[in-house]
C-alpha positions as CSV (number, residue, x, y, z in Angstrom):
1,M,0.2,0.2,0.2
2,A,0.9,3.5,-1.1
3,A,1.0,4.5,3.1
4,S,3.2,4.0,6.0
5,R,2.9,0.9,8.4
6,H,2.2,3.3,11.7
7,D,-0.9,5.2,9.4
8,V,-2.6,1.6,8.1
9,W,-2.3,0.4,11.9
10,A,-4.3,2.7,12.6
11,A,-6.8,2.3,9.9
12,L,-6.8,-0.9,11.3
13,N,-8.0,0.0,14.8
14,D,-10.6,2.8,13.3
15,T,-13.8,1.5,13.4
16,A,-14.7,4.5,11.4
17,V,-12.4,3.2,9.2
18,L,-13.5,0.0,9.5
19,K,-17.5,0.2,9.4
20,D,-16.7,2.2,5.9
21,T,-14.9,-0.5,4.9
22,I,-16.5,-3.4,5.9
23,P,-18.9,-5.0,3.1
24,G,-22.1,-5.1,4.5
25,C,-20.8,-3.6,8.1
26,Q,-23.9,-2.5,9.8
27,R,-21.7,-1.3,13.3
28,I,-18.6,-1.9,14.6
29,E,-17.1,-1.3,17.8
30,W,-14.5,-1.5,21.0
31,T,-15.9,-3.4,23.7
32,S,-13.1,-3.5,25.5
33,G,-9.3,-3.3,24.5
34,E,-9.0,-6.5,22.3
35,T,-12.8,-6.8,21.6
36,L,-14.9,-5.2,19.0
37,E,-18.8,-6.2,18.5
38,L,-20.0,-6.5,14.9
39,H,-23.0,-6.5,12.8
40,I,-22.5,-7.6,9.3
41,K,-25.3,-8.5,6.4
42,V,-23.4,-10.7,4.5
43,S,-24.9,-11.8,0.8
44,L,-25.0,-15.4,0.2
45,G,-27.9,-15.8,-3.3
46,V,-31.2,-15.3,-2.6
47,V,-30.5,-15.1,1.6
48,H,-29.1,-11.7,3.4
49,P,-28.3,-12.4,7.0
50,V,-27.4,-10.2,9.6
51,F,-24.4,-12.1,11.6
52,V,-23.8,-10.2,15.1
53,G,-20.2,-11.6,16.1
54,D,-17.6,-10.4,18.2
55,L,-13.8,-9.7,17.2
56,T,-10.6,-10.4,19.3
57,L,-7.1,-9.2,18.7
58,S,-4.8,-11.3,19.7
59,N,-0.9,-11.6,19.3
60,V,-1.0,-8.5,19.1
61,I,2.5,-6.2,18.3
62,P,1.7,-2.3,18.0
63,A,2.7,-1.4,14.4
64,K,3.4,-4.7,13.5
65,S,1.1,-7.7,14.0
66,Y,-2.3,-8.7,15.9
67,T,-4.0,-12.3,15.0
68,L,-8.4,-11.4,14.8
69,S,-10.5,-13.7,15.3
70,G,-14.4,-14.0,15.3
71,K,-17.1,-15.8,15.8
72,G,-20.7,-14.5,13.9
73,R,-24.4,-15.4,14.8
74,G,-26.8,-15.4,11.7
75,G,-29.7,-16.5,13.9
76,I,-31.8,-20.0,12.4
77,L,-28.9,-19.8,9.6
78,G,-26.1,-20.6,12.6
79,L,-22.7,-20.1,13.3
80,A,-20.2,-18.4,11.5
81,E,-16.1,-18.0,12.4
82,G,-13.0,-17.2,10.9
83,A,-9.1,-16.0,12.1
84,A,-6.9,-13.4,10.2
85,D,-3.4,-13.3,10.8
86,I,-2.3,-9.9,9.8
87,T,1.0,-8.7,9.5
88,L,2.5,-5.0,8.4
89,H,6.5,-3.9,6.6
90,D,7.9,-1.6,5.8
91,A,8.2,-1.8,1.7
92,G,10.0,1.6,-0.2
93,E,7.8,4.4,1.0
94,G,4.5,2.4,1.5
95,C,3.6,-1.1,3.2
96,E,3.3,-4.6,2.5
97,L,0.0,-5.7,4.1
98,A,0.1,-9.3,4.5
99,F,-2.9,-11.6,5.8
100,T,-3.5,-15.6,6.1
101,A,-7.2,-16.2,6.5
102,R,-9.3,-19.2,7.8
103,G,-13.0,-19.8,8.4
104,G,-15.9,-22.1,9.1
105,A,-19.5,-22.3,9.4
106,S,-22.0,-24.4,10.8
107,G,-25.7,-25.3,10.9
108,Q,-28.6,-24.1,8.3
109,I,-25.7,-21.9,6.4
110,M,-24.0,-25.1,5.5
111,R,-26.9,-26.1,2.8
112,L,-26.3,-23.4,1.0
113,G,-23.2,-24.8,-0.3
114,R,-19.1,-24.4,0.7
115,S,-18.7,-23.0,-3.0
116,L,-21.5,-20.3,-2.0
117,I,-20.2,-19.4,1.7
118,G,-16.3,-19.4,0.0
119,N,-17.3,-17.3,-2.7
120,S,-19.3,-14.7,-0.2
121,A,-16.6,-14.8,1.8
122,Q,-13.8,-13.5,-0.2
123,K,-16.3,-11.3,-1.7
124,V,-15.9,-9.5,1.5
125,I,-12.2,-10.2,2.2
126,D,-11.2,-8.1,-1.4
127,G,-14.2,-5.7,-1.2
128,F,-12.7,-4.8,2.4
129,F,-9.2,-4.2,1.0
130,E,-10.6,-2.3,-2.4
131,R,-12.3,0.1,-0.5
132,F,-9.5,-0.1,2.0
133,A,-7.6,1.3,0.6
134,E,-9.2,3.7,-1.3
135,A,-10.2,5.4,2.0
136,M,-7.4,5.9,3.2
137,G,-6.6,8.0,0.0
138,T,-3.8,5.5,-1.6
139,T,-3.6,2.2,-3.4
140,I,-3.4,-0.9,-3.0
141,E,-1.7,-4.2,-5.1
142,V,-2.6,-7.2,-4.6
143,I,0.9,-10.1,-4.8
């Protein structure tokens, strides 16, 4: 990203930025120093549930890395959960943001099919990074 590591870190921890950049995010707020509550509307084909979830930051090394894990409750559809390891590195005049993500779901949501759920999750991830770069007034290069 064409932004400093410290600016990217600050934006990753700013709920106003996150609300504007997470596709479908209706509400996000800090509930403690390490946890956030999130309401997100997800498009799963013809179904558009709102998941209410809790996000937890762990393994925090300020301005360098953290693990973000969360569980979302989608009412009668069941549960979704995931985690991402996010790291930031200086890269010339900018910053390299790297992440690995993993997730799963249970309950009725699994009847929709793994590919639909996977595609929906990928759209949220891709949409987040595109909007995140735009909100910071920069560009993002996917490598």
